[in-house]
N, C-alpha and C positions, 0 to 999 in steps of 0.2 A: 926623834920628841917625837911626832904624832905617831908612830908606831907604838911606844911605851903607851901612852896616853889608850888607845885603840884597845892593847891588851889586858890594859889593868881594868880598862871597863870591861873589858866580856869576862873578866875573873870574878864582878861582882856579882855575873848573873842573874841580869834583870832582864825581863820580858815584856813586853809592850801588849797588853790588850786595847782594841781602838772599836767602836761602835762603828756602825755603818750608815743608817737615816739619818741626816741632816748632818753627820759627821764627815765621812765618807761623800756620800750623795747628795746632790746639792738639795733634792727632794724628799718628802718620807715617799719611799717606792709605795707599802704597804698601802698609804691614804689616795695617793695618784690611782691604783688598782681598784680601790672600792670607788673614789670617784666614779671613774670610767665604764666597769663593769660587773659591780655590784648591783643586787637588786633592793629593793624598799627596804629601808627596816638597818640598818648598815650605822646610820647616822646616829638613831636612839642608842642603838651599843654605845656610843661612842661617847654618848652621853652621860650615861650609865658610870662609863670609867673616869671621866672627866669628875665627875660627883667622889668620885672614892667609893661606889657601889657595887662595882666591880673590881676583880682585879686585871693585869694586860693580858696573863693569860685566856681567861675565860672571854675577854675583850676579842682578842683575836682569833680566837676558838669559831666564836660566834657572828663575829663577823667576814672570813672564811670561806665557814658554809653559805655564806651568800653572792659569794665571787659566779658568775655566769662566763666563764671564758674559753676559748680552746687553747691547749697549748702552743699551739700556730699562733694565733693576735696575740697571748699572753707574751711572748720571748720577741714579738714584732714591735710592741709596745714597749717595752721597757730598753728598748736598743735606744728611745730616747730621752732617755733618764740621762742625765750629765751629774761626773763629780769633780771633787775638787781637783783639779789638776794637778795640783800641789802635791795630793796624795802618790803622784808618780813619782816624783823625787825622794820623797820619802821613804816608799818601800826599799829604793837602791840606796839609800844611807844605812835606813835598819838592817838590811845583806850587807855592807860594806863594814859595819860598826859591830856583825855578830849578833844584835840585837832578836831573837828573835820575835815575830807580829804574828798575830792571831787577830782576823776579824772575829768579834763576839757580839752579837745583834740577838735582840728580839723582834726581828726580822722574817724573812722569808727567805730560807738557804738557796733554792732556785734560783729566785729573782736577782742575789746579789752573785750568785756563779756567773748570771747569763752577763750580767753589766763587766764584773769582771773582767771576764772573755774578751767584750770588747775593748778593754784597753790593754789587752795580753797581760793580764794578771793573775791566771787563772791558779798560780803556784802559792797563793798567798792563801794558807787554811783558814776556812771557813766554820765558826759555831753557830746554830740557828734555830731556828724553829723548821722542821721539816715539813717543806710543802708537798701534799700526796695525793695525784689527781686520781679523783675514782670513778669517776665518766669522762665523757666525752668534754662537757662543760663545767663540771663540776669538781672542787677540792676542799682537801682537811688540813689540818693539820699536827704533826705528832709533834712530844715536847722530849725528845732524851735527854735535855739538861735543864729542868723545871726542878724545883726544891720546895720541900712542904712548908720550909722552913723558912724561902723567901720572903725578903720584906716588901718587896715590890709586889709579889705577888705575879712576876713575870714569866713567860713562857720556856727562856732561859734564864736560869738566873746566875749572873755574872759572878756573884762570892762563889757562888759550888763549881763554875769552871778555873777561877784561879786557886782554889784551893787543892785543883786536881794538880800544880805546879808550884808547890811549896817552897821549893827549893829554888825557886826566882823569886825576887825582886818585883813589884808591879809597878808601872806607868801604865794607866788609865786613861784613854781619850775618847771625849766623850761631848754629849750636848743633854741629854734629856733623862726623865726619871729610870730606866731602867741601868742607869749608871747609880743614882744616889745612893746607893748598899757599899757597893765598891768604892765610891769615892773616898768611903769613910772610912776604909782599910789598907788602900790602896799606898802605895811608898811617897808615888807624884801624878800628879794630877792634871789632865790640860782640862780647861772647861770653858764652855761657850753657852748661850739660851739657858734654857732651864735648869741645868747641872751648874753653870757659871752662879746662878741665881740662890741654890741649893747649898752651894760651898759657902758665899757670904754668908750668908743666913746660919748657916752652922759652924761656922769660922773653923773650915776645911781648907787649909793648906792647897795653891792651886796655882795655875797661870792660867792666864786668860789666853784664848785665841779665836780668831775669828777663820784664819785660812790654814789651811796647812805650811804654805810659806811661810809664816811667823813658828810654827814648831820645828822643822829644818833647820834655821838659824839657832834656836835655843837648843836641839839635841846637839848639833853641833859643839856647842859651848860645853854642854854639859861631859860630852865626851873627853873634850881638851883640858877643860876646868876642876871637873868634877863637882864644880859649884853651878848651881841655875837662881835667879834671883826669884823666889817664892812671893806672895801675895801671901801674909801673916796676918792673921786679924784678932 
């Protein structure tokens, strides 16, 4: 019976797009780096973003230009970043059920990969802003997945990424502003913190979560019964 349900689920062509900072990681990795290694001025840029005067792409670009840290020190620092360990089981479940999982983040690709490597998760695909070293201690960003049409003005437009795989139905897992636009288009949404408030305010069907252990139980129910209890407002 279980095998029949799993095969039926696979035929539905679902994919999972999962945020990283604050969703998988317990801390916002970019904020942690800026607090420890950025020159003065990054807080003022952050305030402009919080006030809606600049988009996250411009915010990140300006802030990363203020980073003053060697690659060695950056790698050593991010080893202290912890993830929600329920994500480890979640990765196993997505593999078992045959559901493609991609981390899609408006954060820093190298940083995410350093952290994933610590947990032996380098096989999980990552789409994020490209962190590029330009001198011994200076960095810049490239944005291969930006879009001029992005409502969030993100460096990585999650709607653009989702459209590249339109043959799939989308499960979105996220927590913040970079997830807002896709939450309105995704077929299924797991939401926490800012994304949760956005879904509640805009009457977007969603499942509230705090930790991946909750998603793990819910995902199994989804596969077995093809039904989940959503919050419908």
